[in-house]
SETI-226689 format. One record per residue (C-alpha): residue number from 1; x, y, z; residue in three letters. Coordinates in nm, 2 decimals. Example, Ala and Ser with C-alpha at 12.3 -4.5 7.8 and 13.67 -1.06 7.14 Angstrom:
# residues 2
baza nr 1	c1 1.23	c2 -0.45	c3 0.78	rest ALA .
baza nr 2	c1 1.37	c2 -0.11	c3 0.71	rest SER .
# end
This chain:
# residues 272
baza nr 1	c1 -5.03	c2 -8.77	c3 -3.56	rest MET .
baza nr 2	c1 -4.89	c2 -8.66	c3 -3.23	rest GLU .
baza nr 3	c1 -5.09	c2 -8.49	c3 -2.95	rest ARG .
baza nr 4	c1 -4.91	c2 -8.28	c3 -2.72	rest VAL .
baza nr 5	c1 -5.04	c2 -8.04	c3 -2.42	rest CYS .
baza nr 6	c1 -4.83	c2 -7.74	c3 -2.37	rest LEU .
baza nr 7	c1 -4.83	c2 -7.42	c3 -2.18	rest ASN .
baza nr 8	c1 -4.84	c2 -7.14	c3 -2.43	rest TRP .
baza nr 9	c1 -4.77	c2 -6.79	c3 -2.32	rest SER .
baza nr 10	c1 -4.94	c2 -6.84	c3 -2.00	rest GLY .
baza nr 11	c1 -5.24	c2 -7.05	c3 -2.14	rest GLY .
baza nr 12	c1 -5.29	c2 -7.40	c3 -2.21	rest ALA .
baza nr 13	c1 -5.34	c2 -7.55	c3 -2.56	rest ALA .
baza nr 14	c1 -5.34	c2 -7.90	c3 -2.72	rest ILE .
baza nr 15	c1 -5.14	c2 -7.94	c3 -3.04	rest LEU .
baza nr 16	c1 -5.19	c2 -8.19	c3 -3.29	rest THR .
baza nr 17	c1 -4.89	c2 -8.18	c3 -3.52	rest ALA .
baza nr 18	c1 -4.76	c2 -8.39	c3 -3.81	rest PRO .
baza nr 19	c1 -4.39	c2 -8.24	c3 -3.79	rest ARG .
baza nr 20	c1 -4.43	c2 -7.93	c3 -3.97	rest ASN .
baza nr 21	c1 -4.81	c2 -7.84	c3 -3.90	rest ARG .
baza nr 22	c1 -5.01	c2 -7.81	c3 -3.59	rest CYS .
baza nr 23	c1 -5.36	c2 -7.75	c3 -3.48	rest GLN .
baza nr 24	c1 -5.40	c2 -7.54	c3 -3.16	rest VAL .
baza nr 25	c1 -5.71	c2 -7.59	c3 -2.95	rest THR .
baza nr 26	c1 -5.73	c2 -7.32	c3 -2.70	rest TRP .
baza nr 27	c1 -5.92	c2 -7.38	c3 -2.37	rest PHE .
baza nr 28	c1 -6.22	c2 -7.16	c3 -2.34	rest GLY .
baza nr 29	c1 -6.41	c2 -7.25	c3 -2.64	rest GLY .
baza nr 30	c1 -6.20	c2 -7.08	c3 -2.91	rest ALA .
baza nr 31	c1 -6.23	c2 -7.24	c3 -3.25	rest PRO .
baza nr 32	c1 -5.90	c2 -7.45	c3 -3.34	rest PRO .
baza nr 33	c1 -5.64	c2 -7.28	c3 -3.55	rest ARG .
baza nr 34	c1 -5.40	c2 -7.45	c3 -3.81	rest ALA .
baza nr 35	c1 -5.06	c2 -7.32	c3 -3.78	rest LEU .
baza nr 36	c1 -4.73	c2 -7.38	c3 -3.97	rest GLU .
baza nr 37	c1 -4.42	c2 -7.40	c3 -3.73	rest LEU .
baza nr 38	c1 -4.11	c2 -7.23	c3 -3.84	rest PRO .
baza nr 39	c1 -3.83	c2 -7.44	c3 -3.99	rest PRO .
baza nr 40	c1 -3.61	c2 -7.41	c3 -3.68	rest HIS .
baza nr 41	c1 -3.88	c2 -7.51	c3 -3.46	rest ILE .
baza nr 42	c1 -4.02	c2 -7.88	c3 -3.44	rest SER .
baza nr 43	c1 -4.26	c2 -8.08	c3 -3.22	rest VAL .
baza nr 44	c1 -3.99	c2 -8.29	c3 -3.07	rest GLU .
baza nr 45	c1 -3.82	c2 -7.97	c3 -2.93	rest ARG .
baza nr 46	c1 -4.15	c2 -7.83	c3 -2.80	rest LEU .
baza nr 47	c1 -4.22	c2 -8.17	c3 -2.63	rest GLU .
baza nr 48	c1 -3.88	c2 -8.20	c3 -2.47	rest ALA .
baza nr 49	c1 -3.93	c2 -7.86	c3 -2.34	rest ARG .
baza nr 50	c1 -4.28	c2 -7.95	c3 -2.20	rest GLU .
baza nr 51	c1 -4.11	c2 -8.26	c3 -2.03	rest GLN .
baza nr 52	c1 -3.86	c2 -8.02	c3 -1.87	rest ARG .
baza nr 53	c1 -4.12	c2 -7.80	c3 -1.74	rest GLY .
baza nr 54	c1 -4.35	c2 -8.08	c3 -1.62	rest SER .
baza nr 55	c1 -4.10	c2 -8.28	c3 -1.40	rest ARG .
baza nr 56	c1 -4.15	c2 -8.05	c3 -1.12	rest GLY .
baza nr 57	c1 -4.53	c2 -8.02	c3 -1.14	rest SER .
baza nr 58	c1 -4.75	c2 -8.21	c3 -0.95	rest ARG .
baza nr 59	c1 -5.02	c2 -8.45	c3 -1.11	rest GLY .
baza nr 60	c1 -4.89	c2 -8.43	c3 -1.44	rest VAL .
baza nr 61	c1 -4.58	c2 -8.62	c3 -1.51	rest SER .
baza nr 62	c1 -4.45	c2 -8.86	c3 -1.79	rest GLY .
baza nr 63	c1 -4.64	c2 -8.97	c3 -2.11	rest PRO .
baza nr 64	c1 -4.95	c2 -9.08	c3 -1.91	rest LYS .
baza nr 65	c1 -4.99	c2 -8.76	c3 -1.73	rest GLY .
baza nr 66	c1 -4.96	c2 -8.59	c3 -2.08	rest ARG .
baza nr 67	c1 -5.22	c2 -8.81	c3 -2.22	rest VAL .
baza nr 68	c1 -5.44	c2 -8.75	c3 -1.92	rest ARG .
baza nr 69	c1 -5.40	c2 -8.38	c3 -1.95	rest ALA .
baza nr 70	c1 -5.47	c2 -8.39	c3 -2.35	rest ALA .
baza nr 71	c1 -5.78	c2 -8.60	c3 -2.27	rest GLU .
baza nr 72	c1 -5.92	c2 -8.37	c3 -2.00	rest ALA .
baza nr 73	c1 -6.24	c2 -8.17	c3 -2.07	rest LYS .
baza nr 74	c1 -6.16	c2 -7.81	c3 -2.16	rest ALA .
baza nr 75	c1 -6.34	c2 -7.58	c3 -1.90	rest VAL .
baza nr 76	c1 -6.39	c2 -7.22	c3 -1.96	rest TYR .
baza nr 77	c1 -6.25	c2 -7.02	c3 -1.68	rest ASP .
baza nr 78	c1 -6.37	c2 -6.67	c3 -1.70	rest PRO .
baza nr 79	c1 -6.11	c2 -6.54	c3 -1.44	rest THR .
baza nr 80	c1 -5.82	c2 -6.62	c3 -1.66	rest MET .
baza nr 81	c1 -5.80	c2 -6.31	c3 -1.81	rest ALA .
baza nr 82	c1 -5.79	c2 -6.12	c3 -1.49	rest ASP .
baza nr 83	c1 -5.50	c2 -6.32	c3 -1.33	rest ARG .
baza nr 84	c1 -5.19	c2 -6.13	c3 -1.31	rest PRO .
baza nr 85	c1 -4.94	c2 -6.28	c3 -1.53	rest GLY .
baza nr 86	c1 -4.57	c2 -6.34	c3 -1.41	rest PRO .
baza nr 87	c1 -4.33	c2 -6.04	c3 -1.41	rest PRO .
baza nr 88	c1 -4.13	c2 -6.11	c3 -1.71	rest MET .
baza nr 89	c1 -4.02	c2 -5.91	c3 -2.00	rest ASN .
baza nr 90	c1 -4.24	c2 -5.97	c3 -2.30	rest SER .
baza nr 91	c1 -3.94	c2 -6.02	c3 -2.53	rest ARG .
baza nr 92	c1 -3.78	c2 -6.24	c3 -2.30	rest LEU .
baza nr 93	c1 -4.11	c2 -6.45	c3 -2.26	rest GLN .
baza nr 94	c1 -4.12	c2 -6.47	c3 -2.64	rest GLN .
baza nr 95	c1 -3.80	c2 -6.62	c3 -2.68	rest MET .
baza nr 96	c1 -3.85	c2 -6.87	c3 -2.42	rest LEU .
baza nr 97	c1 -4.18	c2 -6.97	c3 -2.59	rest ASP .
baza nr 98	c1 -3.99	c2 -7.01	c3 -2.89	rest LEU .
baza nr 99	c1 -3.75	c2 -7.27	c3 -2.73	rest GLY .
baza nr 100	c1 -3.45	c2 -7.06	c3 -2.63	rest PHE .
baza nr 101	c1 -3.35	c2 -7.14	c3 -2.29	rest ASP .
baza nr 102	c1 -3.10	c2 -6.89	c3 -2.24	rest ASP .
baza nr 103	c1 -3.25	c2 -6.59	c3 -2.37	rest ALA .
baza nr 104	c1 -3.06	c2 -6.35	c3 -2.14	rest ALA .
baza nr 105	c1 -2.72	c2 -6.45	c3 -2.27	rest GLY .
baza nr 106	c1 -2.79	c2 -6.40	c3 -2.64	rest LEU .
baza nr 107	c1 -2.64	c2 -6.03	c3 -2.62	rest HIS .
baza nr 108	c1 -2.28	c2 -6.07	c3 -2.48	rest PRO .
baza nr 109	c1 -2.20	c2 -5.74	c3 -2.63	rest ALA .
baza nr 110	c1 -2.46	c2 -5.56	c3 -2.46	rest MET .
baza nr 111	c1 -2.35	c2 -5.69	c3 -2.12	rest ASP .
baza nr 112	c1 -2.00	c2 -5.55	c3 -2.19	rest GLU .
baza nr 113	c1 -2.16	c2 -5.22	c3 -2.30	rest LYS .
baza nr 114	c1 -2.36	c2 -5.23	c3 -1.98	rest CYS .
baza nr 115	c1 -2.05	c2 -5.26	c3 -1.77	rest GLY .
baza nr 116	c1 -1.88	c2 -4.99	c3 -1.94	rest GLN .
baza nr 117	c1 -2.18	c2 -4.76	c3 -1.89	rest LEU .
baza nr 118	c1 -2.20	c2 -4.86	c3 -1.52	rest ALA .
baza nr 119	c1 -1.82	c2 -4.78	c3 -1.47	rest GLU .
baza nr 120	c1 -1.88	c2 -4.44	c3 -1.66	rest GLN .
baza nr 121	c1 -2.18	c2 -4.35	c3 -1.42	rest LEU .
baza nr 122	c1 -1.96	c2 -4.45	c3 -1.11	rest GLU .
baza nr 123	c1 -1.70	c2 -4.20	c3 -1.23	rest ALA .
baza nr 124	c1 -1.96	c2 -3.93	c3 -1.31	rest ALA .
baza nr 125	c1 -2.10	c2 -3.98	c3 -0.96	rest GLN .
baza nr 126	c1 -1.78	c2 -3.94	c3 -0.79	rest GLN .
baza nr 127	c1 -1.69	c2 -3.65	c3 -0.99	rest ARG .
baza nr 128	c1 -2.02	c2 -3.49	c3 -0.89	rest LEU .
baza nr 129	c1 -1.93	c2 -3.55	c3 -0.54	rest GLN .
baza nr 130	c1 -1.58	c2 -3.36	c3 -0.58	rest GLU .
baza nr 131	c1 -1.78	c2 -3.09	c3 -0.75	rest LEU .
baza nr 132	c1 -2.02	c2 -3.05	c3 -0.48	rest GLN .
baza nr 133	c1 -1.75	c2 -3.03	c3 -0.21	rest GLY .
baza nr 134	c1 -1.56	c2 -2.78	c3 -0.41	rest GLU .
baza nr 135	c1 -1.89	c2 -2.57	c3 -0.42	rest LEU .
baza nr 136	c1 -1.93	c2 -2.59	c3 -0.04	rest GLU .
baza nr 137	c1 -1.58	c2 -2.47	c3 0.01	rest LYS .
baza nr 138	c1 -1.61	c2 -2.17	c3 -0.27	rest SER .
baza nr 139	c1 -1.93	c2 -2.08	c3 -0.07	rest ARG .
baza nr 140	c1 -1.74	c2 -2.06	c3 0.27	rest THR .
baza nr 141	c1 -1.47	c2 -1.88	c3 0.12	rest ASP .
baza nr 142	c1 -1.71	c2 -1.63	c3 -0.05	rest GLU .
baza nr 143	c1 -1.88	c2 -1.58	c3 0.28	rest ALA .
baza nr 144	c1 -1.56	c2 -1.53	c3 0.48	rest ARG .
baza nr 145	c1 -1.46	c2 -1.27	c3 0.22	rest THR .
baza nr 146	c1 -1.79	c2 -1.09	c3 0.22	rest ALA .
baza nr 147	c1 -1.74	c2 -1.06	c3 0.60	rest GLN .
baza nr 148	c1 -1.39	c2 -0.93	c3 0.57	rest LYS .
baza nr 149	c1 -1.50	c2 -0.68	c3 0.29	rest LEU .
baza nr 150	c1 -1.78	c2 -0.55	c3 0.52	rest GLN .
baza nr 151	c1 -1.52	c2 -0.49	c3 0.81	rest SER .
baza nr 152	c1 -1.30	c2 -0.31	c3 0.56	rest PHE .
baza nr 153	c1 -1.59	c2 -0.09	c3 0.44	rest GLN .
baza nr 154	c1 -1.68	c2 0.00	c3 0.81	rest GLN .
baza nr 155	c1 -1.34	c2 0.11	c3 0.85	rest VAL .
baza nr 156	c1 -1.29	c2 0.29	c3 0.54	rest ASN .
baza nr 157	c1 -1.62	c2 0.50	c3 0.63	rest ARG .
baza nr 158	c1 -1.46	c2 0.55	c3 0.96	rest SER .
baza nr 159	c1 -1.15	c2 0.68	c3 0.82	rest GLN .
baza nr 160	c1 -1.33	c2 0.91	c3 0.57	rest SER .
baza nr 161	c1 -1.55	c2 1.06	c3 0.86	rest ALA .
baza nr 162	c1 -1.22	c2 1.12	c3 1.06	rest LEU .
baza nr 163	c1 -1.06	c2 1.28	c3 0.76	rest VAL .
baza nr 164	c1 -1.34	c2 1.50	c3 0.68	rest ARG .
baza nr 165	c1 -1.38	c2 1.59	c3 1.04	rest GLY .
baza nr 166	c1 -1.00	c2 1.68	c3 1.09	rest GLU .
baza nr 167	c1 -1.01	c2 1.87	c3 0.75	rest LEU .
baza nr 168	c1 -1.29	c2 2.08	c3 0.86	rest GLN .
baza nr 169	c1 -1.13	c2 2.13	c3 1.21	rest LYS .
baza nr 170	c1 -0.78	c2 2.23	c3 1.04	rest THR .
baza nr 171	c1 -0.97	c2 2.49	c3 0.81	rest ARG .
baza nr 172	c1 -1.13	c2 2.65	c3 1.11	rest LYS .
baza nr 173	c1 -0.82	c2 2.68	c3 1.31	rest LYS .
baza nr 174	c1 -0.63	c2 2.81	c3 1.00	rest LEU .
baza nr 175	c1 -0.86	c2 3.08	c3 0.94	rest ALA .
baza nr 176	c1 -0.85	c2 3.15	c3 1.32	rest HIS .
baza nr 177	c1 -0.46	c2 3.15	c3 1.31	rest VAL .
baza nr 178	c1 -0.47	c2 3.40	c3 1.01	rest GLN .
baza nr 179	c1 -0.68	c2 3.62	c3 1.18	rest SER .
baza nr 180	c1 -0.50	c2 3.61	c3 1.51	rest VAL .
baza nr 181	c1 -0.19	c2 3.68	c3 1.32	rest ALA .
baza nr 182	c1 -0.33	c2 3.99	c3 1.14	rest GLN .
baza nr 183	c1 -0.47	c2 4.10	c3 1.46	rest ARG .
baza nr 184	c1 -0.12	c2 4.08	c3 1.64	rest LEU .
baza nr 185	c1 0.04	c2 4.25	c3 1.36	rest LYS .
baza nr 186	c1 -0.19	c2 4.53	c3 1.39	rest ASP .
baza nr 187	c1 -0.13	c2 4.57	c3 1.75	rest GLN .
baza nr 188	c1 0.25	c2 4.56	c3 1.71	rest VAL .
baza nr 189	c1 0.22	c2 4.82	c3 1.46	rest GLY .
baza nr 190	c1 0.00	c2 5.02	c3 1.70	rest TRP .
baza nr 191	c1 0.25	c2 4.98	c3 1.99	rest PHE .
baza nr 192	c1 0.56	c2 5.07	c3 1.78	rest GLN .
baza nr 193	c1 0.38	c2 5.37	c3 1.66	rest SER .
baza nr 194	c1 0.32	c2 5.48	c3 2.03	rest LYS .
baza nr 195	c1 0.66	c2 5.34	c3 2.18	rest ALA .
baza nr 196	c1 0.92	c2 5.30	c3 1.93	rest PRO .
baza nr 197	c1 1.18	c2 5.20	c3 2.19	rest ASN .
baza nr 198	c1 0.95	c2 4.92	c3 2.32	rest LEU .
baza nr 199	c1 1.09	c2 4.57	c3 2.24	rest SER .
baza nr 200	c1 0.98	c2 4.21	c3 2.32	rest LEU .
baza nr 201	c1 1.21	c2 3.98	c3 2.56	rest PRO .
baza nr 202	c1 1.40	c2 3.69	c3 2.40	rest ASP .
baza nr 203	c1 1.18	c2 3.41	c3 2.49	rest ASN .
baza nr 204	c1 0.89	c2 3.58	c3 2.31	rest LEU .
baza nr 205	c1 1.09	c2 3.68	c3 1.99	rest MET .
baza nr 206	c1 1.10	c2 3.35	c3 1.85	rest SER .
baza nr 207	c1 0.79	c2 3.14	c3 1.71	rest MET .
baza nr 208	c1 0.73	c2 2.78	c3 1.80	rest PRO .
baza nr 209	c1 0.85	c2 2.51	c3 1.57	rest THR .
baza nr 210	c1 0.67	c2 2.22	c3 1.44	rest GLU .
baza nr 211	c1 0.85	c2 1.99	c3 1.68	rest GLU .
baza nr 212	c1 0.72	c2 2.21	c3 1.98	rest ASP .
baza nr 213	c1 0.38	c2 2.19	c3 1.84	rest ALA .
baza nr 214	c1 0.39	c2 1.80	c3 1.81	rest ALA .
baza nr 215	c1 0.51	c2 1.76	c3 2.16	rest GLU .
baza nr 216	c1 0.23	c2 1.98	c3 2.29	rest ASP .
baza nr 217	c1 -0.03	c2 1.78	c3 2.09	rest HIS .
baza nr 218	c1 0.14	c2 1.43	c3 2.16	rest ALA .
baza nr 219	c1 -0.20	c2 1.26	c3 2.26	rest GLU .
baza nr 220	c1 -0.35	c2 1.34	c3 1.92	rest LEU .
baza nr 221	c1 -0.07	c2 1.22	c3 1.75	rest VAL .
baza nr 222	c1 -0.04	c2 0.89	c3 1.94	rest GLN .
baza nr 223	c1 -0.42	c2 0.85	c3 1.85	rest MET .
baza nr 224	c1 -0.38	c2 0.90	c3 1.49	rest HIS .
baza nr 225	c1 -0.08	c2 0.65	c3 1.48	rest GLU .
baza nr 226	c1 -0.29	c2 0.37	c3 1.65	rest ARG .
baza nr 227	c1 -0.55	c2 0.45	c3 1.41	rest TRP .
baza nr 228	c1 -0.33	c2 0.40	c3 1.11	rest GLU .
baza nr 229	c1 -0.21	c2 0.08	c3 1.24	rest LYS .
baza nr 230	c1 -0.54	c2 -0.06	c3 1.30	rest ASP .
baza nr 231	c1 -0.65	c2 0.02	c3 0.94	rest VAL .
baza nr 232	c1 -0.32	c2 -0.15	c3 0.80	rest ALA .
baza nr 233	c1 -0.41	c2 -0.45	c3 1.01	rest GLN .
baza nr 234	c1 -0.77	c2 -0.48	c3 0.87	rest LEU .
baza nr 235	c1 -0.62	c2 -0.43	c3 0.51	rest ALA .
baza nr 236	c1 -0.37	c2 -0.71	c3 0.56	rest ALA .
baza nr 237	c1 -0.66	c2 -0.93	c3 0.69	rest GLU .
baza nr 238	c1 -0.86	c2 -0.87	c3 0.38	rest LEU .
baza nr 239	c1 -0.57	c2 -0.91	c3 0.13	rest SER .
baza nr 240	c1 -0.52	c2 -1.28	c3 0.30	rest GLY .
baza nr 241	c1 -0.20	c2 -1.18	c3 0.48	rest LYS .
baza nr 242	c1 -0.13	c2 -1.34	c3 0.82	rest PRO .
baza nr 243	c1 -0.25	c2 -1.12	c3 1.11	rest VAL .
baza nr 244	c1 -0.28	c2 -1.14	c3 1.47	rest SER .
baza nr 245	c1 -0.55	c2 -1.33	c3 1.66	rest GLY .
baza nr 246	c1 -0.93	c2 -1.20	c3 1.67	rest GLY .
baza nr 247	c1 -0.87	c2 -1.07	c3 2.03	rest LYS .
baza nr 248	c1 -0.64	c2 -0.80	c3 1.88	rest GLU .
baza nr 249	c1 -0.88	c2 -0.73	c3 1.60	rest LEU .
baza nr 250	c1 -1.17	c2 -0.66	c3 1.84	rest GLN .
baza nr 251	c1 -0.93	c2 -0.43	c3 2.04	rest GLU .
baza nr 252	c1 -0.85	c2 -0.24	c3 1.72	rest ALA .
baza nr 253	c1 -1.23	c2 -0.19	c3 1.63	rest ARG .
baza nr 254	c1 -1.27	c2 -0.08	c3 2.00	rest ASN .
baza nr 255	c1 -1.01	c2 0.19	c3 1.95	rest ARG .
baza nr 256	c1 -1.18	c2 0.27	c3 1.64	rest ILE .
baza nr 257	c1 -1.50	c2 0.35	c3 1.81	rest GLU .
baza nr 258	c1 -1.32	c2 0.54	c3 2.10	rest LEU .
baza nr 259	c1 -1.14	c2 0.76	c3 1.86	rest LEU .
baza nr 260	c1 -1.46	c2 0.83	c3 1.67	rest GLU .
baza nr 261	c1 -1.63	c2 0.93	c3 2.00	rest LYS .
baza nr 262	c1 -1.34	c2 1.15	c3 2.09	rest GLN .
baza nr 263	c1 -1.33	c2 1.32	c3 1.76	rest MET .
baza nr 264	c1 -1.71	c2 1.37	c3 1.78	rest LYS .
baza nr 265	c1 -1.65	c2 1.53	c3 2.15	rest GLN .
baza nr 266	c1 -1.37	c2 1.76	c3 2.02	rest LYS .
baza nr 267	c1 -1.58	c2 1.88	c3 1.73	rest ASN .
baza nr 268	c1 -1.87	c2 1.96	c3 1.96	rest GLU .
baza nr 269	c1 -1.64	c2 2.14	c3 2.21	rest SER .
baza nr 270	c1 -1.49	c2 2.34	c3 1.93	rest GLY .
baza nr 271	c1 -1.84	c2 2.46	c3 1.81	rest ARG .
baza nr 272	c1 -1.91	c2 2.58	c3 2.18	rest VAL .
# end
């Protein structure tokens, strides 16, 4: 009959074993229990494990120390249940209790699988960073495009306002010219009836051409040309084509505002 003192799952027990069977006496007053060891576990293996664990301990070493520990009086410790156990996996602790020294190396396939999963995780994180960079770039491009679109819409509104103003002014001028032409026609008919031999001089016989009228209104034509150039420049900027610097763009916007003011003043003066 062999008597061996072991540390079993964080507690102390005295085993009395004739090879295959053992009697476990737990410290603390619990009744003894007769257990049958599995075929792959022997008392010699458990004793060898206890010897390895007791080499570094103080006070219990060698056969004499084990005998003294076996003959020691069992003392009940009520604080045993409240003491925190070692931070170890329960399955790993069970493997160690059963005598497997290298329980962590029992699954080499799992280690390989964990390595593959770690590589996949690293690749996914790298891809996530790339996507975040592309997202930030897309947001910046979207903000820039929205700003360009806003500028183009402002120019378009200005263009529409100018066109409507010019159209209204042209209609008024056309109606006025038609009225003046009819009045002149009536006056000429009256003068001819009163003085049949009366005739106009050569410089008043011909009507002014379109070129002559354009020269008389050269300032207005230049203003329209500059306005069309500014609109084309902003349209090129919106479409992404290379345009001049921001200084010229600001000057174009200032010219557009000046044209709007001048057109407004002309409309007000025409009404007066």
